[in-house]
C-alpha positions as CSV (number, residue, x, y, z in Angstrom):
1,M,-19.2,-10.4,-18.0
2,K,-18.6,-7.5,-15.6
3,I,-16.4,-8.6,-12.6
4,L,-15.8,-6.3,-9.6
5,G,-12.8,-6.5,-7.5
6,L,-13.3,-4.9,-4.1
7,D,-10.0,-4.3,-1.8
8,I,-11.3,-3.3,1.8
9,G,-8.4,-1.9,3.5
10,S,-7.8,-0.5,6.9
11,R,-7.6,3.1,5.5
12,S,-9.2,3.0,2.2
13,I,-11.8,0.8,-0.1
14,K,-10.8,0.4,-3.5
15,W,-12.5,-1.2,-6.6
16,I,-12.2,-2.3,-10.2
17,L,-14.6,-3.2,-12.3
18,Y,-13.2,-5.6,-15.1
19,E,-14.9,-6.7,-18.4
20,A,-13.8,-10.6,-18.9
21,S,-14.6,-10.8,-22.4
22,S,-12.4,-8.1,-23.5
23,S,-9.8,-8.1,-20.8
24,C,-10.5,-4.6,-20.3
25,L,-10.8,-2.2,-17.1
26,L,-14.2,-0.2,-17.1
27,E,-13.9,1.5,-14.0
28,K,-11.9,2.3,-10.6
29,G,-12.8,4.0,-7.6
30,I,-11.5,4.6,-3.9
31,L,-13.3,5.9,-0.8
32,D,-12.4,6.0,2.9
33,S,-12.9,2.8,4.9
34,T,-15.5,4.5,7.4
35,P,-18.4,2.8,9.0
36,H,-20.6,5.0,7.1
37,N,-19.3,3.8,3.7
38,L,-19.0,0.3,4.5
39,E,-23.0,0.2,5.5
40,R,-23.9,2.0,2.3
41,I,-21.3,-0.1,0.0
42,E,-23.8,-1.5,-2.2
43,E,-25.2,2.0,-3.0
44,I,-21.7,2.9,-4.0
45,I,-20.3,0.2,-6.1
46,P,-21.1,-0.1,-9.8
47,P,-23.4,-2.8,-11.2
48,F,-21.6,-6.2,-11.6
49,D,-22.2,-9.8,-12.7
50,K,-19.6,-11.6,-10.1
51,I,-17.8,-9.9,-7.2
52,G,-14.3,-10.8,-5.6
53,L,-13.6,-9.5,-2.0
54,T,-9.8,-9.1,-0.5
55,G,-8.2,-6.8,2.0
56,Y,-8.1,-6.4,5.9
57,G,-12.0,-6.1,6.0
58,R,-13.0,-8.5,3.5
59,H,-14.6,-11.0,5.9
60,N,-16.5,-8.0,7.4
61,L,-18.0,-7.2,4.0
62,N,-18.8,-10.4,3.1
63,N,-21.7,-10.4,5.6
64,V,-22.9,-7.1,3.8
65,L,-22.7,-8.5,0.2
66,R,-23.7,-12.3,1.3
67,A,-26.5,-12.1,-1.2
68,E,-24.1,-11.7,-4.1
69,S,-22.1,-14.7,-3.2
70,P,-18.7,-13.1,-3.3
71,K,-15.4,-14.9,-3.5
72,I,-12.9,-14.3,-0.6
73,V,-9.4,-14.0,-1.8
74,S,-6.2,-13.5,0.1
75,E,-4.4,-10.1,-0.2
76,I,-1.0,-11.8,-1.1
77,T,-2.6,-13.6,-4.0
78,C,-4.5,-10.5,-5.1
79,H,-1.7,-8.2,-5.2
80,A,0.5,-10.9,-7.2
81,K,-2.2,-11.0,-9.8
82,G,-3.0,-7.6,-9.9
83,A,0.5,-6.5,-10.2
84,R,1.3,-9.3,-12.8
85,F,-1.5,-7.7,-15.0
86,I,-0.2,-4.0,-14.9
87,E,3.6,-4.9,-14.8
88,P,4.2,-8.3,-16.2
89,N,7.8,-8.2,-16.1
90,C,8.2,-7.1,-12.6
91,H,8.8,-10.0,-10.0
92,H,9.3,-7.9,-6.7
93,L,6.2,-6.2,-4.9
94,L,6.1,-4.0,-1.9
95,D,3.0,-2.9,-0.2
96,I,3.1,-0.6,2.7
97,G,-0.3,-0.6,3.8
98,G,-2.1,1.2,6.8
99,Q,-1.8,-2.0,9.0
100,D,1.3,-3.9,7.7
101,T,3.9,-4.2,5.3
102,K,4.1,-6.9,2.5
103,F,7.2,-8.1,0.2
104,I,6.3,-10.6,-2.4
105,I,8.6,-12.3,-4.9
106,L,7.2,-13.6,-8.1
107,D,8.7,-16.1,-10.7
108,A,8.8,-15.4,-14.3
109,S,5.2,-16.9,-14.9
110,G,3.9,-14.8,-12.1
111,K,3.6,-17.5,-9.4
112,I,4.4,-16.3,-5.9
113,I,7.6,-18.0,-4.6
114,D,8.1,-16.0,-1.5
115,F,6.6,-13.4,0.7
116,K,7.2,-11.7,4.0
117,L,4.9,-9.9,6.1
118,N,5.1,-7.4,9.2
119,D,1.8,-6.9,10.9
120,R,3.4,-6.5,14.4
121,C,4.2,-3.0,14.5
122,S,2.8,0.2,13.0
123,A,6.1,1.8,12.7
124,G,6.9,0.4,9.3
125,T,3.4,1.3,7.9
126,G,1.7,4.1,6.0
127,R,-0.2,5.1,9.0
128,Y,3.1,5.6,11.0
129,L,3.9,8.2,8.3
130,E,0.4,9.9,8.5
131,N,0.9,10.2,12.3
132,M,4.4,11.6,12.2
133,A,3.4,14.1,9.4
134,K,0.6,15.3,11.8
135,I,3.1,15.8,14.6
136,L,4.9,18.2,12.0
137,D,1.6,19.8,11.2
138,L,2.0,18.6,7.5
139,G,-0.2,17.0,4.9
140,I,1.3,13.7,3.7
141,Q,2.4,15.1,0.2
142,D,4.1,18.2,1.7
143,F,5.8,15.9,4.1
144,I,7.5,14.3,1.2
145,N,8.3,17.3,-0.5
146,I,10.0,18.9,2.6
147,A,11.8,15.7,3.2
148,I,13.3,15.8,-0.4
149,R,15.1,19.0,0.5
150,S,17.1,17.5,3.6
151,E,20.7,17.5,3.4
152,K,21.2,15.9,6.9
153,P,18.3,13.6,7.8
154,S,17.9,13.2,11.4
155,N,18.4,9.7,13.3
156,I,15.2,8.4,14.9
157,N,16.2,4.9,16.4
158,S,13.0,4.2,18.3
159,M,11.4,1.0,16.7
160,C,8.1,1.8,18.4
161,T,5.6,4.3,17.0
162,V,5.0,5.9,20.7
163,F,8.6,6.3,21.5
164,A,9.5,7.7,17.9
165,E,6.7,10.4,18.5
166,S,8.6,11.5,21.5
167,E,12.0,11.4,19.9
168,I,10.4,13.8,17.0
169,I,8.8,16.0,19.6
170,S,12.3,16.3,21.1
171,L,13.9,16.8,17.8
172,I,11.3,19.8,17.2
173,H,12.2,21.3,20.6
174,S,15.9,21.1,19.8
175,R,15.1,23.3,16.7
176,E,16.3,20.5,14.1
177,K,15.2,21.6,10.7
178,I,11.8,20.0,9.5
179,E,13.1,18.8,6.5
180,D,15.7,16.8,8.4
181,I,13.2,15.4,10.8
182,S,11.0,14.5,7.7
183,A,13.8,12.9,6.0
184,G,14.9,10.9,9.1
185,I,11.0,9.6,9.5
186,M,11.3,8.5,5.9
187,K,15.0,7.0,6.4
188,S,13.5,4.8,9.6
189,L,10.6,3.5,7.7
190,I,12.8,2.6,4.7
191,F,15.2,1.0,6.9
192,R,12.7,-1.2,8.6
193,T,11.3,-2.1,5.1
194,K,14.9,-3.1,4.2
195,A,15.1,-5.3,7.1
196,L,11.9,-7.1,6.1
197,I,13.4,-7.6,2.6
198,G,16.3,-9.1,4.0
199,T,19.2,-10.2,2.0
200,N,17.2,-11.0,-1.2
201,K,19.3,-10.1,-4.3
202,I,17.2,-7.7,-6.3
203,D,18.1,-6.7,-10.0
204,E,15.3,-4.7,-10.9
205,K,13.3,-1.7,-9.3
206,I,10.6,-3.1,-6.7
207,L,6.9,-2.2,-7.7
208,L,5.5,-0.1,-4.9
209,L,1.8,-0.7,-4.2
210,G,-0.8,0.8,-1.9
211,G,-1.5,4.3,-1.1
212,L,2.2,5.5,-0.9
213,S,2.5,5.0,-4.6
214,E,0.3,7.9,-5.1
215,L,2.8,10.3,-3.5
216,E,4.7,12.5,-5.8
217,N,8.6,11.9,-5.8
218,I,8.5,9.3,-3.1
219,E,10.7,7.2,-5.2
220,I,13.3,9.7,-4.8
221,L,13.5,9.3,-1.3
222,F,13.6,5.4,-1.3
223,E,16.3,5.6,-3.8
224,R,18.1,8.0,-1.5
225,F,18.2,5.3,1.3
226,D,19.1,2.4,-1.1
227,L,16.0,1.0,-2.1
228,K,15.0,1.4,-5.8
229,V,11.4,1.4,-6.3
230,K,8.9,2.4,-9.4
231,K,5.2,3.1,-9.6
232,N,2.4,2.3,-11.9
233,E,-0.9,4.5,-12.2
234,L,-2.8,1.5,-10.9
235,S,-0.4,0.6,-8.1
236,R,-2.8,1.3,-5.6
237,Y,-5.5,-0.7,-7.1
238,T,-3.7,-4.3,-7.5
239,G,-5.4,-5.8,-4.6
240,A,-9.0,-5.0,-6.1
241,L,-7.7,-6.1,-9.7
242,G,-6.3,-9.2,-8.4
243,A,-9.8,-9.9,-6.7
244,A,-11.6,-9.6,-10.0
245,L,-9.0,-11.4,-12.0
246,T,-9.3,-14.5,-9.8
247,L,-12.8,-14.8,-11.0
248,T,-11.7,-14.9,-14.7
249,N,-10.1,-18.6,-14.3
C-alpha cells in the first residue's frame, strides 16, 4: 500500500510516498507554498492509496483533497514520528520553521514527553533569517557562509523583527563588516532558540528539522553559540514522513 504524507508549511509543501508493506520510502518532493501550487496540488503529487496531511496549511488543503478522505495530523506528532524513523536514537528535535519554532523531547520509545512552541514572534524563525539576509543583499546560503567568517559578531538586541531590521540598517551605515552583522543575526536567532529550550539538560546533539537543515555548515554557527545540532538528509521531510507513518498503525 502506498501512503502519501503531505506537509503543508507556510513556506513550502513537502511530501513523502511510503510503501507500507516494505517500510520503504519511494519518493519525496518539495515545492513553494504558493496559491497556484496549492490549487493544482492533485496534479503534482504522485498516485497513492491513503494520504495524511500535516503542517500550517493542513486544514486548507483538506478541502481540496476531501474526496481522498485525508487524515489530519498535528505537526508535533508528525515530526516526532518522522524523526524517530530517520534517527531512532535522537530524543531532542528542533524545528525552526517559517512561522514558528518547535522544540520536542522524546523518551526512549519515541513517545513525546514535552514540547515547547514559539509562534508569537517571527524573530526566531526561518523567515526572520530570510528577511535579514535580503537586507544584506545575500542569498540565504551565502549569508551562512559569510557569517562563518566572522571574528566579532555584532550585537543585535531588538526582540522585534521590525526593530531588528532598523538595527541592522544602522550597523550597515556604521560600516560594520557584513560577516559580523550576519553572525550577529545568527547569534540573535540562536539565543532566542536557547531561551525557548530553557534549562533542559541535553546530553546529545539536537536533531535540526525544517528548511534550515538543508543549509550547508549551519551547524557550525549553532555550535559556535553553544547549541549543538545535527542534520539528516531527510530532516526537512520529517513532518511529511510522520504524516504517512500515522496511517500505518
